C-alpha positions in Angstrom: -141.3 -33.8 115.9 -138.9 -35.9 117.9 -137.2 -39.3 117.5 -135.8 -41.7 120.0 -133.5 -44.7 120.0 -131.4 -46.4 122.6 -127.8 -47.5 122.6 -126.7 -50.5 124.5 -124.8 -53.8 124.4 -126.0 -56.8 122.5 -126.9 -59.7 124.8 -125.0 -62.1 122.5 -121.8 -60.4 121.4 -121.6 -57.4 123.7 -121.2 -54.9 120.9 -122.8 -51.5 121.5 -125.5 -50.7 119.0 -128.5 -48.4 118.4 -132.0 -49.8 118.4 -135.7 -49.1 118.8 -136.5 -50.3 122.3 -140.0 -51.2 121.4 -139.2 -53.3 118.3 -135.7 -54.8 118.7 -135.4 -58.6 119.0 -134.7 -59.4 122.6 -134.6 -62.2 125.3 -135.6 -61.9 128.9 -132.8 -62.4 131.4 -133.9 -62.2 135.0 -137.1 -60.5 133.9 -135.3 -57.8 131.9 -135.5 -57.6 128.1 -132.0 -57.7 126.7 -131.5 -56.5 123.1 -129.9 -58.5 120.3 -128.0 -56.8 117.5 -128.9 -57.3 113.8 -125.7 -59.3 113.1 -126.4 -61.8 116.0 -130.1 -62.3 115.3 -129.4 -62.8 111.6 -126.8 -65.5 112.5 -129.2 -67.1 115.0 -131.9 -67.2 112.3 -129.7 -68.8 109.8 -128.8 -71.5 112.4 -132.5 -71.9 113.3 -133.5 -72.4 109.7 -130.6 -74.9 109.2 -132.1 -76.9 112.1 -135.6 -76.7 110.5 -137.0 -74.1 113.0 -138.8 -70.9 112.2 -136.6 -67.7 112.3 -137.2 -65.1 115.0 -139.1 -62.2 113.6 -137.2 -59.0 113.0 -139.3 -55.8 112.8 -138.2 -53.7 109.8 -137.8 -50.7 112.2 -135.9 -52.6 114.9 -132.7 -50.8 114.4 -134.1 -47.4 113.4 -135.2 -44.4 115.5 -138.8 -44.2 116.4 -140.9 -41.1 116.0 -142.4 -39.8 119.3 -144.9 -37.1 120.0 
């Protein structure tokens, strides 16, 4: 059994973090999915809710390793 995760910079703050590339919240920049760290997406969701908008979904495994075969 093997597991995978990716490390890379957050689109918003630039901090290097580990994430599941298939489940992490992200935005497309020039056609490329750019990941957003848990801290930044949580802050963004609080602001969205304050403004009356729905929060961005965060998959429960977004920041965990994923099992691969």
